[in-house]
N, C-alpha and C positions, 0 to 999 in steps of 0.2 A: 503495499500501498503506499509505505513512501517511498517509491523512486514514479508515482504516477503524480502530475501536474495536475494542481490545486484549482479548476475555474470554476466559475460561479455564470449563471443567465439571471439573469432579473427580470422580469416581466410582470410593471403593476398598474399596466395602463388599460391596451390593447395585445389584438395582436395572437391568441391565441395558440389558433393551430397554428402559426412558425416555432411558440415557445415547444412542440406538440413535437412535429417534426422534428428540431431541438435533440429531445432526450430518448426520440427513436431510434436515433439516426447512431447517439452515444449508447448505449446500454449495454451497447457489448465493445464500449474503445478500452485495448487494454494500456491506452497512454495516460487519461485521463481520471481523473476525480470530480464529476458534479456536482457543485450544488444547485437547486433553484432557489430562489425568490419569488414566489407570487401572490399577488391579492388575493382575495377569498371570492371577484368576480373570475378571473383567469381560472384558479384556482378548481371552481365546480365547472368550469368544459375541457378539462383534462382529463384522459381517460385512465385511472388505479396503475399506480406507477409503484416499481422495488424503491425508484429511489430519490436521493435523497431533496427533498419537497418543506421549505419550509413558508409560511404562511406569513407576506409581511402588509406593509401600505407604505405612505412617503411620511411619515414620523416616524418608522421604527429601523426602513432600512438600514440606516448611515449608524447607529451604536447595532443593528446585527453584523453589519460586515468587518467592524472593529473587530471579532470576537476570535476573526480567520486571517489566517494571509496567504491570497487570494496573488496566485503568481499573472490572472487575469479576470476583468468581470467583461461580462457581452452588456448591455443592458439593446433589450428584444423592443421598445417603443420609446419614441421621445414627443410625445404628441400633450405632453401637459404638467405636470411635477419637478417642472423644470430649472428653478430653484436647489430642487432636495439634487436633480444629475447633472446641477454646476460645482457643490459640493463634492456625490460623488466622484465623480471626475477630474476634481483640483486635484485629490487626493490616491486616489488612485491606477494601476494603466487599467483605461475603461477604451471599449470600442462599439459606436454605436450604431444603432442597423438603421435603415435612412430606409422611410416609407414615401417620400414627397420631396425630392432634391431642389422643388425652388421655393418649399416655403423653409430648407434648412436654409433659407441662402435671402430670406424674407426681411425687411429692415425695420427697425424699430415706426418707424413711421407706416410702412404698409403695412402692418400688426398693431397699431393704435389703429388705421383707417376702416382695416376690418371689424372691429370687438362694435361696428354702428353696422355693418352690411345682414348680420345674421346671426342667431342661435346672440341673443347679447349678455343676458344674463349671463350667463355659463363663458360666451367670451372673459365679460366683464370681472368672476369670479378667475378663472385662469390671471392675469393682473392684477388683481387686488392680494390673490392670496396664495397664486401656482407661480407666480417671477413670467409670467406669460413673455414679459423685453430679453427677460435672461438667454429662451430660442435660440438665439445670432450670439450667443458665447456659447451656448453648450458645445452643437456639433464643433463649432471649428479645437475647442480645447479638448479637447477627442483622442484620445491618441490616433485610431486610428474608425474609419467612414465604411462600412459596411453593404454591400445591396443584394439585395437574392437572386436581382438579373442578369447573368450574365455582359449582356448590352448594354447595361445601366456601368457598368464597370471602368476604371479608367486609374490613373495616376494618382487622382484624389479619393477614390472612391474601390478597394477589394472587394472581390464576388468571394461572397461567403457562400459556398455548398450545402444544398438541403435534401433539399427534393430526392425523391429515387423513387422508381416504379413499385410499384406496391402487389401490383397487379396486373400480368400484363397477357393474360385469355381472352383471345379473339367469339364474342360473343356467336350465337348459334340465336338466329332467331326471326321471327316471320316475317313484321314489320322494319324499316329498315327503320329501326331506332334515333331520332337522333333527340340528344343533350342539350339548353343554352341551360352549364351553370351558372347561381348566381343572385341575387334580389331580385325581381322585376320591376326595374323603376329606369324610366325612364333619362332618367341623373346620370348614370355610368354605362351604359348603356341604349342600344338605339332597338327597341325593339319596339314601336312600329314599324320600323322597316320590316323588322320576322314580322307581326301580324299582314302589313302588301307584302311580301312573299309569299303566306299560308294562301292570303284568301286568294291569289290568285291562279296560285299550282294548278295544274292540269296532266295529273301521270296517272297510270291504268296501280304504278305501285302501294302495295298500303305502306303508310308511314304514321311510323309515331310522333310526334316531337314533345320533350319534356320541358314543360320549365319551373328548372327543378330550384325555384327559391320562394320569399314571399310575398306574393303576388296582392296590391293592397291598391284601393286610387281609382283612377284612371287606367291603369291598363289590366286591373279586375273587371272590369265595363265592356272592358276593344275585347279581353281573354270570352269575359261570356259569352256577348253578342258571336264572335268570329266560330267559339260550340254548336251553333244555336245555326249554322249559313256551312258544314260543312259537307262534302262529299265524304259518301260510307269509308271509302279501302283511307281515307285521315280518322289520327285521333287523336288528340291533342290532352295530356293532364300537366294539370297545375296546381300550385295545395297553395288556398289562402291566409293556412299560417305556418309561424317556423317549420324549415321541414328537419324535423331527425336525423341524428348523424348518421342511423342507420337507413332513413329512406335517403338519404343522400349518396351515402354509401353503396345500396341498389341499383340504384337506376345509373349511378357511372361507371358500373361491373356491369351493365347491361347492355348501357350507347356503344353503339356501332362508330359513332364519330359526335365532337364536343363542336359546338356552333357556337361563338363569342364574338357579339357583335357589338364590341366596349366601343361608346368613341372613344374619336378619340382623345379628344377634350377635355379635362376633368376639372374640378378645382378642393382644393381640403383649404380650407380656413381661408377661404377668398383669394387665393392665387390661384393663379391657374396651373395644372402640371396637364405633361400628355405621355400617354399614354406608348411604353417602348420603347418613352427616351426621359422622361423625367421621375417616371411613375411607373411600378411590374401591376399587371393586373395580376389576378389569385387566378387565373383560367390559366394560365402559367405553368405554375402548381396543380392544379386543378391533371388539367394534359398529361403531365410527366406521371404526375404518383399512381396514377389508369393507365394507363399508356396507350390514349386514345391521340390521335389524328385529328387537330381543332385549326376552325375554320374562322378566321381571322378575315375582319373589314382592308379592303385592297390598300386603304392604306399606312395600316404597322404598316411599321419597321422592323424584321429579324431576321435571321438567316440558317435558324433550326429548322431542319428539312420536317418536323410533325407541325408546327404550321405551316396552314397552307393558307390563303389567300382568297377571299375568293370572289368569282367571274359570275358575268354574269347572267350566268343560268345557272341558277345554286341547285338546284332542286335534282340538275344532270347529274349536278359535278358532288350531290353525295353519294347517286346514286355508283358514279365510276371509285367512288374515292370507299366506296364500303371493301371493296377487295382489296386494295392497297395496304400495307403495311409497313411500317419502320421499328426496329428491333431495339424498341430504349433498354431489354437490359445488356447491350451491352455499353451502353454510355451510361446510366443511370442505377444500375444495378446494387445494393446495398452496400455493399464492403469496397466495393471502387471509388464512391459518395463519400462513405467515409472515411476510405485511406486522404481522400483529397480538402474531407472538411480539419480532417487531424494537422496534414501540412498546411493550412492556411495558421489552425487557433497556433499552433509553431512558431508560426512568422509574425504573431501576434505578438507574446508569451519576447520573442528575445529582442525587440525592436524594443 
């Protein structure tokens, strides 16, 4: 045990799924001993594990870190508790996972303006109690900045490989099952485009479209109307409640293909972010984890072979892609990804 390098992963904010991925990869590591500090909200979303998990929050974490001598601290998210994380970063060898590259570079003036744009009470709380204006100091003072999408990596941002293929078995379906993973909201994905394609599709082949995320508001009305006017060979499945992890995994395994109509541009904290350039889409991790080819909008920038850009006749494209194959196990098997991750972690310690 004494030869193991001692590191910790902190997640007291959001992105429980990333923390889960890190735990699953590192559980068989023979090089590292990892402690996890999670808020109750995060811990409740983590699958049970025999690993060292400690309940924490922004008021406790500094005292907890004092008790142990870690070689490396990884902070999973810095979207709040900026004053706390600034104190952690000043004292310890800390690396931060960056989810929104433009937010990281937002000036105090940008942040001040954003307070009055939306979620005003929440944002005022971040400013008043959690040191929102420290955000521009937290990131530059971290020893390393990490990204989860290799295409976002650069001299400034190191790639942290976490996603591995858990299941790479081709399903055998009577219908062609197209899964659209993610919360069903026009804000981050272009569902109007999807509805239009399904409404106008003409094919004799059986199709099932699964909207794998909670549907509400206008999107729910659109889907309810769409279902009433479908031809017999087309089925739509959607969820008006939060999708359980079981349902999510079952449908992802059944999928012939993923359809990911992500908006090119989104916003985080009123700062513009561009998917594939300043922000990673979770659909990238979905495709790798479940070993699925994924159809992305034609304006999405990617060199990855399993990301296919949408063509004009996407329904015909789906039929052709059904029999295509990409060997996820070659690049994304658990052992390979863990070795790559361990290399990166060693480099973060030795700096």
